[in-house]
NULO-432414 format. One record per residue (C-alpha): residue number from 0; x, y, z; chain; residue in three letters. Coordinates in nm, 2 decimals. Example, Ala and Ser with C-alpha at 12.3 -4.5 7.8 and 13.67 -1.06 7.14 Angstrom:
2
0	1.23	-0.45	0.78	A	ALA
1	1.37	-0.11	0.71	A	SER
//
This chain:
508
0	14.79	29.71	10.81	A	MET
1	14.95	29.59	11.14	A	SER
2	15.26	29.38	11.14	A	LYS
3	15.04	29.08	11.23	A	GLU
4	14.83	29.13	10.91	A	GLN
5	15.14	29.14	10.69	A	LYS
6	15.25	28.78	10.77	A	LYS
7	15.21	28.55	10.48	A	GLU
8	14.96	28.26	10.49	A	ILE
9	15.14	27.93	10.42	A	ASP
10	14.90	27.69	10.26	A	LEU
11	15.16	27.41	10.26	A	THR
12	15.11	27.39	10.64	A	GLN
13	14.84	27.15	10.77	A	SER
14	14.65	27.44	10.93	A	THR
15	14.66	27.80	11.03	A	SER
16	14.85	27.95	11.32	A	PRO
17	14.65	28.00	11.64	A	ILE
18	14.54	28.35	11.72	A	ARG
19	14.76	28.39	12.02	A	GLU
20	15.05	28.38	11.78	A	ASP
21	14.91	28.53	11.46	A	SER
22	14.72	28.82	11.61	A	LEU
23	14.84	28.84	11.97	A	GLY
24	14.48	28.78	12.08	A	SER
25	14.39	28.77	12.45	A	ILE
26	14.08	28.66	12.63	A	LYS
27	14.11	28.82	12.98	A	ALA
28	14.08	29.20	13.02	A	PHE
29	13.88	29.43	13.23	A	SER
30	13.92	29.81	13.25	A	GLY
31	13.83	30.13	13.08	A	LYS
32	13.86	30.16	12.70	A	VAL
33	14.11	30.44	12.77	A	SER
34	14.33	30.19	12.97	A	ASP
35	14.31	29.95	12.67	A	LEU
36	14.42	30.20	12.40	A	ILE
37	14.68	30.37	12.63	A	ASN
38	14.83	30.03	12.70	A	GLY
39	14.86	29.96	12.33	A	LYS
40	15.03	30.29	12.27	A	HIS
41	15.33	30.23	12.51	A	VAL
42	15.46	29.97	12.26	A	GLY
43	15.39	29.66	12.46	A	GLU
44	15.18	29.37	12.33	A	ASN
45	14.84	29.30	12.49	A	LEU
46	14.91	29.11	12.81	A	ALA
47	14.81	28.74	12.81	A	TRP
48	14.67	28.62	13.14	A	ARG
49	14.52	28.29	13.24	A	ASP
50	14.21	28.22	13.44	A	HIS
51	14.26	28.03	13.76	A	LYS
52	13.91	27.91	13.73	A	PHE
53	13.68	27.89	13.42	A	GLN
54	13.31	27.82	13.43	A	GLN
55	13.28	27.76	13.06	A	THR
56	13.46	27.83	12.73	A	GLY
57	13.44	27.81	12.36	A	GLY
58	13.53	27.50	12.16	A	CYS
59	13.71	27.50	11.82	A	LEU
60	13.52	27.19	11.71	A	LEU
61	13.18	27.33	11.76	A	THR
62	13.27	27.67	11.61	A	GLN
63	13.38	27.47	11.30	A	THR
64	13.10	27.22	11.27	A	VAL
65	12.82	27.47	11.29	A	GLY
66	12.95	27.65	10.98	A	ARG
67	13.10	27.39	10.76	A	LEU
68	12.81	27.15	10.79	A	VAL
69	12.61	27.40	10.58	A	THR
70	12.82	27.34	10.27	A	ILE
71	12.53	27.19	10.08	A	ARG
72	12.67	26.91	9.87	A	ASP
73	12.93	26.80	10.12	A	SER
74	12.93	26.55	10.41	A	ALA
75	13.09	26.62	10.75	A	LEU
76	13.29	26.35	10.94	A	VAL
77	13.35	26.44	11.30	A	VAL
78	13.66	26.24	11.39	A	HIS
79	13.61	26.18	11.76	A	GLY
80	13.38	26.02	12.02	A	PRO
81	13.01	26.03	11.92	A	VAL
82	12.94	26.30	12.18	A	GLY
83	13.16	26.54	11.99	A	CYS
84	12.92	26.51	11.70	A	ALA
85	12.60	26.57	11.90	A	GLN
86	12.58	26.93	11.79	A	GLY
87	12.51	26.82	11.43	A	THR
88	12.18	26.65	11.53	A	ASN
89	11.95	26.94	11.47	A	GLY
90	12.11	27.12	11.18	A	TYR
91	11.94	26.92	10.90	A	ARG
92	11.59	26.97	11.05	A	GLU
93	11.66	27.34	11.12	A	ILE
94	11.77	27.43	10.78	A	TYR
95	11.54	27.20	10.58	A	GLN
96	11.25	27.38	10.76	A	GLY
97	11.33	27.71	10.58	A	ILE
98	11.05	27.78	10.33	A	PRO
99	11.18	27.78	9.97	A	GLU
100	11.08	28.14	9.90	A	LYS
101	11.31	28.26	10.18	A	PHE
102	11.62	28.07	10.08	A	ARG
103	11.91	28.27	9.96	A	ALA
104	11.99	27.99	9.72	A	TRP
105	11.82	27.77	9.46	A	LYS
106	11.73	27.41	9.53	A	GLY
107	11.70	27.19	9.84	A	GLU
108	11.95	27.16	10.12	A	VAL
109	12.07	26.83	10.24	A	GLU
110	12.31	26.84	10.53	A	LEU
111	12.50	26.52	10.61	A	HIS
112	12.71	26.44	10.92	A	ALA
113	12.86	26.12	11.06	A	VAL
114	13.09	26.04	11.35	A	SER
115	13.39	25.81	11.34	A	SER
116	13.27	25.71	11.69	A	ASN
117	13.60	25.67	11.87	A	LEU
118	13.58	25.45	12.18	A	THR
119	13.82	25.40	12.48	A	GLU
120	13.99	25.12	12.29	A	SER
121	14.05	25.35	11.99	A	ASP
122	14.20	25.62	12.22	A	ILE
123	14.46	25.36	12.32	A	VAL
124	14.53	25.19	11.98	A	PHE
125	14.45	25.48	11.74	A	GLY
126	14.15	25.58	11.53	A	GLY
127	14.29	25.57	11.18	A	GLU
128	14.10	25.26	11.08	A	ARG
129	13.77	25.41	11.19	A	LYS
130	13.84	25.74	11.01	A	LEU
131	13.90	25.55	10.69	A	ARG
132	13.57	25.36	10.74	A	LEU
133	13.38	25.69	10.82	A	ALA
134	13.51	25.86	10.50	A	ILE
135	13.42	25.57	10.28	A	LYS
136	13.08	25.54	10.45	A	GLU
137	13.01	25.91	10.40	A	ALA
138	13.12	25.88	10.03	A	ALA
139	12.90	25.58	9.96	A	GLY
140	12.60	25.69	10.16	A	ARG
141	12.57	26.06	10.04	A	TYR
142	12.78	26.08	9.72	A	ASN
143	12.90	26.43	9.82	A	PRO
144	13.14	26.65	9.62	A	LYS
145	13.35	26.71	9.93	A	ALA
146	13.40	26.54	10.27	A	ILE
147	13.49	26.77	10.56	A	ILE
148	13.69	26.60	10.83	A	ILE
149	13.66	26.78	11.16	A	ALA
150	13.93	26.67	11.41	A	CYS
151	13.84	26.65	11.78	A	SER
152	14.05	26.67	12.09	A	CYS
153	14.06	26.29	12.10	A	ALA
154	14.21	26.24	11.76	A	SER
155	14.46	26.52	11.83	A	GLY
156	14.57	26.36	12.16	A	VAL
157	14.61	26.02	11.99	A	MET
158	14.82	26.18	11.72	A	GLY
159	14.64	26.03	11.43	A	ASP
160	14.81	26.11	11.10	A	ASP
161	14.52	26.29	10.95	A	ILE
162	14.70	26.42	10.64	A	GLU
163	14.85	26.08	10.57	A	GLY
164	14.51	25.91	10.59	A	ILE
165	14.36	26.17	10.37	A	VAL
166	14.63	26.13	10.11	A	ALA
167	14.59	25.76	10.11	A	SER
168	14.21	25.75	10.10	A	VAL
169	14.18	26.03	9.85	A	GLN
170	14.29	25.78	9.58	A	ARG
171	14.00	25.55	9.67	A	GLU
172	13.71	25.80	9.67	A	VAL
173	13.58	26.07	9.44	A	GLU
174	13.49	26.35	9.69	A	PRO
175	13.75	26.61	9.78	A	ILE
176	13.88	26.53	10.13	A	LEU
177	13.91	26.84	10.35	A	VAL
178	14.08	26.79	10.69	A	PRO
179	14.02	27.07	10.93	A	VAL
180	14.23	27.09	11.25	A	HIS
181	13.98	27.22	11.51	A	CYS
182	14.10	27.02	11.81	A	GLU
183	13.96	27.20	12.11	A	GLY
184	14.30	27.22	12.29	A	PHE
185	14.48	27.38	11.99	A	ARG
186	14.40	27.73	12.11	A	SER
187	14.25	27.91	12.41	A	GLN
188	14.09	28.15	12.16	A	ILE
189	13.80	27.96	12.01	A	SER
190	13.79	28.20	11.72	A	GLN
191	14.11	28.03	11.60	A	SER
192	13.86	27.79	11.45	A	ALA
193	13.76	28.05	11.19	A	PHE
194	14.11	28.06	11.06	A	ASP
195	14.15	27.68	11.06	A	GLY
196	13.83	27.64	10.86	A	SER
197	13.93	27.91	10.61	A	SER
198	14.28	27.76	10.57	A	HIS
199	14.12	27.42	10.49	A	ALA
200	13.87	27.56	10.24	A	ILE
201	14.13	27.77	10.05	A	VAL
202	14.39	27.49	10.06	A	LYS
203	14.17	27.20	9.95	A	TYR
204	13.86	27.33	9.77	A	ILE
205	13.93	27.68	9.62	A	VAL
206	14.08	27.66	9.27	A	GLN
207	14.30	27.90	9.08	A	LYS
208	14.09	28.16	8.90	A	PRO
209	14.03	28.12	8.53	A	LYS
210	13.90	28.48	8.50	A	LYS
211	13.78	28.77	8.72	A	ARG
212	13.40	28.77	8.74	A	GLN
213	13.33	29.15	8.77	A	LYS
214	12.97	29.10	8.89	A	ASP
215	13.05	28.84	9.16	A	LEU
216	13.10	28.95	9.52	A	VAL
217	13.22	28.72	9.79	A	GLY
218	13.06	28.80	10.12	A	VAL
219	13.20	28.67	10.45	A	ILE
220	12.91	28.52	10.63	A	ALA
221	12.94	28.40	11.00	A	PRO
222	12.65	28.26	11.20	A	MET
223	12.53	28.61	11.29	A	SER
224	12.46	28.70	10.92	A	VAL
225	12.10	28.56	10.89	A	THR
226	11.90	28.46	10.59	A	LEU
227	11.70	28.79	10.66	A	GLY
228	12.03	28.98	10.61	A	ASP
229	12.12	28.78	10.30	A	LYS
230	11.79	28.83	10.13	A	ASN
231	11.81	29.20	10.20	A	ASP
232	12.16	29.22	10.04	A	LEU
233	12.04	29.02	9.74	A	ILE
234	11.76	29.27	9.69	A	ARG
235	12.01	29.55	9.69	A	MET
236	12.26	29.37	9.46	A	PHE
237	11.98	29.29	9.21	A	ASN
238	11.93	29.66	9.16	A	LYS
239	12.29	29.71	9.03	A	ILE
240	12.35	29.38	8.86	A	GLY
241	12.57	29.21	9.12	A	LEU
242	12.57	28.85	9.25	A	ARG
243	12.64	28.77	9.62	A	ALA
244	12.83	28.45	9.70	A	ARG
245	12.82	28.39	10.08	A	PHE
246	13.12	28.22	10.24	A	ILE
247	13.10	27.94	10.35	A	PRO
248	12.74	27.88	10.47	A	ASP
249	12.49	27.74	10.22	A	PHE
250	12.74	27.75	9.94	A	ALA
251	12.80	27.45	9.71	A	THR
252	13.15	27.30	9.66	A	VAL
253	13.16	27.43	9.30	A	ASP
254	13.07	27.78	9.43	A	GLU
255	13.36	27.77	9.67	A	LEU
256	13.59	27.64	9.40	A	LYS
257	13.54	27.96	9.20	A	GLU
258	13.53	28.21	9.48	A	ILE
259	13.88	28.31	9.39	A	SER
260	13.73	28.46	9.07	A	GLU
261	13.52	28.72	9.27	A	ALA
262	13.57	29.08	9.20	A	ALA
263	13.61	29.15	9.57	A	VAL
264	13.57	28.97	9.90	A	ILE
265	13.37	29.19	10.13	A	ALA
266	13.35	29.17	10.51	A	PRO
267	13.07	29.15	10.76	A	THR
268	13.29	29.06	11.05	A	CYS
269	13.67	29.12	11.05	A	GLN
270	13.73	28.86	11.32	A	SER
271	13.56	28.59	11.12	A	TYR
272	13.68	28.68	10.77	A	GLY
273	14.03	28.83	10.78	A	GLN
274	14.21	28.50	10.74	A	TYR
275	14.00	28.38	10.44	A	MET
276	14.03	28.72	10.27	A	GLN
277	14.41	28.73	10.32	A	LYS
278	14.45	28.37	10.20	A	ALA
279	14.25	28.43	9.88	A	LEU
280	14.44	28.75	9.81	A	TYR
281	14.79	28.61	9.87	A	GLU
282	14.74	28.29	9.68	A	ASN
283	14.50	28.39	9.40	A	TYR
284	14.51	28.77	9.39	A	GLY
285	14.14	28.81	9.49	A	THR
286	14.08	29.17	9.60	A	PRO
287	13.94	29.24	9.95	A	TYR
288	13.88	29.51	10.21	A	PHE
289	13.87	29.45	10.58	A	LEU
290	13.65	29.73	10.71	A	ASP
291	13.40	29.86	10.78	A	PRO
292	13.13	29.60	10.85	A	ALA
293	12.80	29.71	10.70	A	PRO
294	12.63	29.80	11.03	A	LEU
295	12.47	30.15	11.05	A	GLY
296	12.41	30.41	10.79	A	ILE
297	12.76	30.55	10.74	A	GLU
298	12.94	30.22	10.74	A	ASN
299	12.69	30.07	10.50	A	THR
300	12.73	30.36	10.26	A	LYS
301	13.11	30.31	10.27	A	ILE
302	13.07	29.93	10.23	A	TRP
303	12.85	29.95	9.92	A	PHE
304	13.07	30.22	9.76	A	ARG
305	13.39	30.01	9.82	A	LYS
306	13.22	29.72	9.65	A	ILE
307	13.11	29.94	9.36	A	ALA
308	13.47	30.05	9.31	A	LYS
309	13.59	29.70	9.26	A	TYR
310	13.30	29.60	9.04	A	THR
311	13.28	29.91	8.82	A	GLY
312	12.94	30.01	8.96	A	LYS
313	13.03	30.35	9.11	A	GLU
314	12.75	30.53	8.92	A	LYS
315	12.48	30.26	8.96	A	GLU
316	12.52	30.22	9.33	A	VAL
317	12.42	30.58	9.42	A	GLU
318	12.05	30.55	9.32	A	GLN
319	11.99	30.24	9.54	A	PRO
320	12.17	30.41	9.83	A	ILE
321	11.95	30.72	9.79	A	LYS
322	11.64	30.50	9.78	A	GLU
323	11.74	30.32	10.10	A	GLU
324	11.82	30.65	10.28	A	LEU
325	11.48	30.79	10.17	A	ASP
326	11.32	30.49	10.33	A	PHE
327	11.53	30.46	10.64	A	VAL
328	11.61	30.81	10.76	A	LEU
329	11.26	30.95	10.82	A	PRO
330	11.17	30.63	11.02	A	ARG
331	11.50	30.65	11.21	A	LEU
332	11.42	31.01	11.31	A	GLU
333	11.08	30.89	11.44	A	GLU
334	11.25	30.61	11.63	A	LEU
335	11.49	30.86	11.79	A	LYS
336	11.20	31.06	11.92	A	LYS
337	11.08	30.76	12.12	A	SER
338	11.41	30.76	12.31	A	PHE
339	11.41	31.13	12.40	A	LYS
340	11.38	31.20	12.77	A	GLY
341	11.47	30.85	12.87	A	ARG
342	11.77	30.80	13.08	A	GLU
343	11.91	30.46	13.00	A	ALA
344	12.24	30.27	12.99	A	SER
345	12.33	29.96	12.80	A	ILE
346	12.58	29.67	12.84	A	TYR
347	12.69	29.52	12.51	A	VAL
348	12.81	29.16	12.48	A	SER
349	12.89	29.09	12.12	A	ALA
350	13.14	28.99	11.86	A	GLY
351	13.39	29.24	11.73	A	GLN
352	13.17	29.40	11.45	A	ALA
353	12.88	29.47	11.68	A	ARG
354	13.10	29.55	11.98	A	ALA
355	13.21	29.87	11.80	A	VAL
356	12.88	29.94	11.62	A	PHE
357	12.63	29.91	11.90	A	ILE
358	12.80	30.17	12.13	A	PRO
359	12.79	30.43	11.85	A	ARG
360	12.43	30.36	11.77	A	PHE
361	12.32	30.35	12.13	A	ALA
362	12.49	30.69	12.20	A	THR
363	12.31	30.83	11.89	A	GLU
364	11.98	30.73	12.05	A	LEU
365	12.08	30.89	12.38	A	GLY
366	12.16	30.57	12.56	A	ILE
367	12.48	30.57	12.78	A	ASP
368	12.73	30.28	12.72	A	VAL
369	12.80	30.11	13.05	A	ALA
370	13.03	29.84	12.92	A	ALA
371	13.12	29.63	12.62	A	VAL
372	13.21	29.26	12.65	A	ASN
373	13.37	29.06	12.37	A	THR
374	13.52	28.71	12.34	A	LEU
375	13.87	28.82	12.25	A	GLU
376	14.08	29.13	12.20	A	LEU
377	14.35	29.19	11.94	A	ASP
378	14.52	29.49	11.80	A	HIS
379	14.26	29.53	11.52	A	ASN
380	13.97	29.58	11.76	A	ILE
381	14.18	29.80	11.99	A	VAL
382	14.23	30.03	11.69	A	ASP
383	13.85	30.03	11.64	A	GLU
384	13.78	30.09	12.00	A	PHE
385	14.01	30.39	11.99	A	GLU
386	13.79	30.54	11.71	A	GLN
387	13.48	30.47	11.92	A	VAL
388	13.64	30.63	12.23	A	TYR
389	13.73	30.94	12.03	A	ASN
390	13.36	30.97	11.92	A	GLU
391	13.17	30.89	12.24	A	ILE
392	13.41	30.89	12.53	A	GLY
393	13.51	30.63	12.79	A	ASP
394	13.33	30.31	12.89	A	PHE
395	13.43	29.98	13.04	A	GLU
396	13.57	29.69	12.83	A	VAL
397	13.56	29.33	12.94	A	HIS
398	13.71	29.04	12.74	A	ALA
399	13.64	28.69	12.84	A	SER
400	13.57	28.35	12.68	A	ASP
401	13.21	28.36	12.79	A	TYR
402	13.27	28.33	13.17	A	GLN
403	12.91	28.41	13.28	A	PRO
404	13.02	28.45	13.64	A	PHE
405	13.23	28.75	13.54	A	GLU
406	12.95	28.90	13.33	A	GLN
407	12.70	28.85	13.61	A	SER
408	12.94	29.04	13.84	A	HIS
409	12.96	29.33	13.60	A	LEU
410	12.59	29.35	13.54	A	LEU
411	12.52	29.34	13.92	A	ASN
412	12.77	29.63	13.97	A	ARG
413	12.68	29.85	13.67	A	LEU
414	12.30	29.78	13.68	A	LYS
415	12.24	29.88	13.31	A	PRO
416	11.89	29.93	13.19	A	ASP
417	11.96	29.72	12.88	A	LEU
418	12.17	29.41	12.82	A	TYR
419	12.22	29.30	12.46	A	THR
420	12.38	28.96	12.38	A	GLY
421	12.36	28.66	12.16	A	CYS
422	12.23	28.32	12.26	A	ALA
423	12.58	28.21	12.35	A	PHE
424	12.61	28.48	12.62	A	MET
425	12.32	28.35	12.84	A	GLY
426	12.04	28.51	13.03	A	LEU
427	12.12	28.69	13.35	A	TYR
428	11.93	28.75	13.67	A	LYS
429	11.87	29.12	13.66	A	ARG
430	11.59	29.38	13.66	A	GLU
431	11.67	29.55	13.34	A	GLY
432	11.56	29.44	12.99	A	SER
433	11.75	29.19	12.78	A	GLN
434	11.75	29.18	12.40	A	LEU
435	11.93	28.99	12.13	A	ARG
436	12.20	29.16	11.93	A	ASN
437	12.15	28.91	11.65	A	HIS
438	11.98	28.59	11.54	A	SER
439	12.14	28.29	11.38	A	PHE
440	12.19	28.23	11.01	A	LEU
441	11.88	28.00	10.98	A	SER
442	11.65	28.30	11.07	A	ASP
443	11.48	28.41	10.75	A	PHE
444	11.24	28.66	10.90	A	SER
445	11.27	29.02	10.79	A	PRO
446	11.31	29.12	11.15	A	GLN
447	11.63	28.92	11.18	A	SER
448	11.80	29.16	10.94	A	ASN
449	12.04	29.39	11.13	A	GLN
450	12.30	29.46	10.86	A	PHE
451	12.28	29.71	10.58	A	PHE
452	12.04	30.01	10.58	A	PHE
453	11.72	29.86	10.70	A	ARG
454	11.89	29.65	10.96	A	GLY
455	11.95	29.96	11.17	A	ILE
456	11.57	30.02	11.20	A	LEU
457	11.52	29.66	11.31	A	ASN
458	11.78	29.68	11.58	A	TYR
459	11.66	30.02	11.69	A	GLY
460	11.30	29.89	11.72	A	THR
461	11.43	29.59	11.93	A	ILE
462	11.60	29.83	12.16	A	LEU
463	11.29	30.05	12.19	A	GLU
464	11.07	29.75	12.27	A	ARG
465	11.31	29.61	12.53	A	ALA
466	11.34	29.94	12.70	A	LEU
467	10.96	29.98	12.73	A	LYS
468	10.90	29.63	12.84	A	ASN
469	11.12	29.52	13.14	A	PRO
470	10.84	29.33	13.31	A	SER
471	10.97	28.98	13.22	A	LEU
472	11.31	29.04	13.36	A	ASN
473	11.17	29.20	13.67	A	LYS
474	10.96	28.90	13.73	A	THR
475	11.25	28.66	13.68	A	LEU
476	11.46	28.87	13.92	A	TYR
477	11.19	28.86	14.19	A	ARG
478	11.10	28.49	14.15	A	GLU
479	11.42	28.31	14.08	A	THR
480	11.72	28.25	14.31	A	PRO
481	12.06	28.39	14.23	A	SER
482	12.30	28.15	14.05	A	PRO
483	12.59	28.28	14.26	A	TYR
484	12.64	28.35	14.63	A	LYS
485	12.65	28.70	14.76	A	SER
486	13.02	28.69	14.84	A	TRP
487	13.10	28.68	14.47	A	TRP
488	12.92	29.00	14.41	A	TYR
489	13.11	29.16	14.70	A	GLU
490	13.44	29.11	14.53	A	GLN
491	13.60	29.43	14.43	A	ASP
492	13.75	29.29	14.11	A	ASP
493	13.56	29.11	13.84	A	VAL
494	13.90	28.94	13.76	A	GLU
495	13.94	28.78	14.10	A	ALA
496	14.00	28.45	13.93	A	TYR
497	14.24	28.58	13.67	A	VAL
498	14.61	28.55	13.74	A	LYS
499	14.79	28.87	13.83	A	PRO
500	14.79	29.15	13.58	A	LYS
501	15.10	29.24	13.38	A	LYS
502	15.19	29.60	13.37	A	SER
503	15.14	29.80	13.06	A	TYR
504	15.44	30.02	13.15	A	ALA
505	15.68	30.08	12.87	A	ALA
506	15.97	29.84	12.85	A	LYS
507	16.31	29.98	12.95	A	LYS
//
């Protein structure tokens, strides 16, 4: 483990440290992967640089709300202006529309969210009264087992005493009150919201284990782990007598209370889950492992065997692995044949787990890797990029907090045949094909599964279809105007709006 990972998590604090401090994360980098790993090896931290101009960026509040609103018997209070809660409008309809047979849980789903509706007057005089009212309204209206209080920039700027209010109101209501510090200005790394959410869940909801449940596996589940992925994992676990408990989406409060009793907490995304895993281990002794994510054949074999080691299923797991390989490998070989003779390149825009998996898989299919973009860089992903570099060679790495103008510049220069990104990354004017690198967690279709053994077939099929069908993008390229002026594409450096680079030279 790196020195950052060895730092203890202090649940007596109101929230987690920001990632700039805890992991040394940065969000502005452009260069070869060899530059990145050589920079790390001279003993200097990753260089933090600010953008002089930003077109967009992530928000800690929206990162928090989209996940914690899915805790099924809770209610969410967004403590801020009503506009900060607008993102909750569609969740109930989206998730309630999932057919029962596709749900990775039993029973209905009722998602509840209210806003404390701070106004200009509240910004001046404080919003504590409205927060009290919102908590009591949520408790009376929905009778939840927990009330999640998501703090906005407005409440943070005002300096509302959130912990004091919670301690006071907790005596008057039955639901567990769970304050989450996700003020947008807290951190320039929006993934700090993952840590803040995990801190709050472990501090306020999770209870001390009464026993170790050897058949219970906690599975970290960010937005990119879809219901299709979950159902496929449940199918596999049923074969060896294991139960999956997904954290935190679609869990109940009682399920989260006992997650400390799991035999192991398994990752799907190190960036999303590492804080939760460490907090459970350091406070309750719950075992965990950080890598690999179960993407691709080899990683998935390692992932299942690590779980089997913690659950005493080493013998039982081998037969399901064999069955899956017997199903997947012949189909994968047929898929590879369809890529033979095609000269193609790919630009990958993804979270950390996919940012290191897709280049390996693309290379295996005979596709060159032009560049990889990810939202943040820290020492953990640099270590993983080093492994990828040793396997497939050099390629470009770009880190930015979205910044579509920078990605457009890179795509215009590199002209890859394939661009793969998630919905957050946008659609770019270009001739080559675009494909998704994942769906969102509400997607229950089998095609949405990209994790585990069968997921590699789905993703490979999506790649194949996109490579064969570039006509939509060609039409859009021909018929739509460019979003940026030509002078921007003439800039030599994609980081023209990033403050001067710091040298990676060794300190004297």
